[in-house]
C-alpha positions in Angstrom: -9.9 -47.2 109.3 -8.1 -49.3 111.9 -6.7 -50.7 109.2 -5.5 -47.8 107.4 -4.4 -46.4 111.2 -1.9 -49.5 111.6 -0.9 -49.4 107.9 0.4 -45.6 108.4 1.5 -46.6 111.8 3.6 -49.5 110.0 4.9 -47.2 107.0 6.4 -44.3 109.3 7.9 -47.0 111.6 9.3 -48.3 108.4 10.2 -44.8 107.4 12.2 -44.2 110.9 14.1 -47.2 110.3 15.2 -46.6 106.8 16.4 -43.2 107.7 18.3 -44.5 110.8 20.0 -47.5 108.7 20.6 -44.4 105.9 22.3 -42.4 109.1 24.3 -45.2 109.9 25.3 -45.8 106.4 26.0 -42.3 105.9 28.0 -42.2 109.4 30.4 -45.4 108.4 31.1 -43.4 105.3 32.2 -40.8 106.9 34.4 -42.6 109.3 36.0 -44.3 106.3 36.6 -41.1 104.7 38.4 -39.9 108.2 40.3 -43.0 108.2 41.4 -43.3 104.8 42.3 -40.1 104.9 44.5 -40.5 107.9 46.2 -43.8 106.9 46.8 -42.7 103.4 48.6 -39.6 104.7 50.5 -42.0 107.0 51.4 -44.5 103.7 52.6 -41.5 102.1 54.9 -39.7 105.1 56.2 -43.6 105.6 57.0 -44.2 102.3 59.6 -41.1 101.8 61.1 -41.8 104.8 61.7 -45.5 103.7 62.7 -44.0 100.1 64.9 -41.2 101.9 66.5 -44.3 104.0 66.9 -46.4 100.8 68.6 -43.9 98.9 71.1 -43.1 101.8 72.2 -46.6 101.8 72.7 -46.9 98.6 75.0 -43.7 98.3 76.5 -44.9 101.2 77.6 -48.1 99.8 78.5 -46.7 97.0 81.0 -44.3 98.8 82.4 -47.4 101.1 82.8 -49.6 97.2 85.3 -47.1 96.4 86.7 -47.3 99.6 87.0 -51.1 99.4 88.6 -51.2 96.2 91.2 -48.8 97.2 92.0 -51.4 100.2 91.9 -54.5 97.9 94.5 -53.1 95.2 96.8 -52.1 97.9 96.5 -55.4 98.7 97.1 -56.8 95.9 100.4 -54.9 94.8 101.8 -55.7 98.6 101.0 -59.7 97.8 102.8 -59.0 94.3 106.0 -57.5 96.9 105.4 -60.5 98.7 105.4 -63.3 96.2 108.4 -61.9 94.4 110.4 -61.3 97.1 109.8 -64.9 98.7 110.6 -66.2 94.6 114.2 -63.9 95.0 114.6 -65.9 98.4 113.9 -69.5 97.0 116.2 -68.4 94.3 119.2 -67.1 96.2 118.8 -70.3 98.6 118.4 -72.7 95.7 122.3 -71.0 94.7 123.1 -71.2 97.8 123.9 -67.7 97.7 123.2 -67.3 102.0 124.5 -63.3 102.0 121.9 -62.5 99.3 119.1 -64.6 100.7 119.4 -63.1 104.5 119.5 -59.4 102.7 116.3 -60.2 101.3 114.7 -62.1 104.0 115.5 -58.7 106.1 113.6 -56.9 104.0 110.4 -58.5 103.8 107.2 -56.9 105.0 106.2 -57.1 108.5 102.9 -59.2 107.6 104.6 -61.4 105.4 107.4 -62.3 107.9 105.0 -64.8 110.3 103.8 -66.8 107.7 107.5 -67.0 106.0 108.6 -68.5 109.2 106.0 -70.8 110.1 106.8 -71.8 106.5 110.4 -72.4 107.3 110.4 -74.3 110.4 107.7 -76.7 108.7 108.7 -80.6 108.6 108.3 -80.7 105.3 111.7 -79.8 103.9 113.6 -80.4 100.5 116.8 -79.3 100.6 116.3 -76.8 103.2 113.4 -75.2 101.2 110.1 -76.5 102.5 107.1 -77.6 99.9 104.5 -75.6 99.4 104.5 -71.9 100.4 104.3 -69.2 102.9 100.8 -67.8 101.1 98.7 -71.2 101.4 99.6 -71.0 105.8 96.6 -69.5 108.0 99.3 -67.2 109.5 99.6 -65.3 106.1 97.1 -62.2 106.1 96.9 -59.0 104.6 95.3 -56.1 106.8 94.4 -54.0 103.4 92.6 -57.0 102.0 90.7 -58.0 105.4 89.7 -54.5 105.9 88.3 -54.7 102.0 86.1 -58.1 102.9 85.0 -55.9 106.7 84.2 -53.1 104.1 82.1 -55.5 101.5 80.4 -57.3 103.8 78.7 -53.5 105.5 78.2 -53.2 101.8 75.9 -55.9 101.6 74.4 -55.2 104.2 73.7 -52.0 103.3 72.1 -53.2 100.1 69.9 -55.8 102.0 68.6 -52.9 104.2 68.0 -50.2 100.7 66.2 -53.2 99.1 64.3 -53.9 102.1 63.3 -50.4 102.2 62.4 -49.9 98.8 60.4 -52.9 99.7 58.6 -51.2 101.8 58.0 -47.7 99.9 56.4 -50.3 97.4 54.0 -51.7 99.8 53.3 -48.0 101.4 52.3 -46.9 98.0 50.2 -49.7 97.2 48.6 -49.1 100.4 48.4 -45.5 99.0 46.5 -45.9 96.0 44.1 -48.3 97.9 43.2 -45.5 100.7 43.0 -42.9 97.8 40.5 -45.5 95.9 38.6 -45.7 99.1 38.5 -41.5 99.5 36.9 -41.4 96.1 34.3 -43.6 96.7 33.2 -42.2 99.9 33.3 -38.9 98.1 31.2 -40.9 95.1 28.5 -42.2 97.5 27.1 -38.8 98.4 25.7 -38.5 95.1 24.2 -41.9 95.0 20.7 -41.7 94.7 19.6 -45.7 95.4 20.2 -45.7 99.1 19.6 -49.7 99.0 23.4 -50.3 97.1 25.1 -47.8 99.6 25.3 -50.9 102.3 27.2 -53.0 100.0 29.4 -50.5 99.2 30.2 -49.5 102.4 30.9 -53.4 103.0 33.0 -53.4 100.0 35.2 -50.1 101.2 35.2 -51.5 105.1 37.3 -54.7 103.3 39.4 -52.6 101.2 40.1 -51.0 103.8 40.7 -53.8 106.7 43.0 -55.3 104.0 45.1 -52.3 103.3 45.4 -51.3 107.0 46.5 -54.8 107.7 49.3 -54.7 104.9 50.0 -51.4 106.6 50.6 -53.2 110.3 53.4 -55.2 108.6 55.6 -52.4 107.5 57.6 -51.1 110.6 57.0 -47.5 111.2 59.8 -45.5 111.2 60.7 -42.1 112.8 63.9 -41.4 111.6 67.4 -43.4 110.2 
């Protein structure tokens, strides 16, 4: 009789212990469900913001590319004018036509004159005409070409920014899929009859969540662009 009482007491203790463990596991699934739901919502929200930012960067860069091309074409036209007028000046000087040479020189573009005079005053002269051209000197600058280069640098930065944001979107989308999988698993857990299989499943869910959350932490949060 004493043995029966001890066995009954041990059985009750096992049932209590199993019940306590079951409650803890169920509570763990409930917590994971809440965390996964919140994390999934955050990932979707951040992915949407980054996707919008990436689209805006691409649209801005496309508009700037058109502007850059406009400056570049204008700069090329001006350089052609400079080259043509300089060749005419060289031809006039070669023919000793000082009047024509002076006439052409007076009509050089303002941006071209510093390079022209730097070239003209160089020590390397051959019959009054220096060797080389003014266009290879650092004094030769074209504002339109420089503006085009500056815009191209901004376009490159916008392209890098858009690419980075797209990368963040891909990462956040993957994390959303993982957290959604956790939500599905937590929902399936309530239908499981095998209590012993719940603990390994909870551990698996926890590992998946830790991985997903660690990846999300690597994406800087954005509150607006």
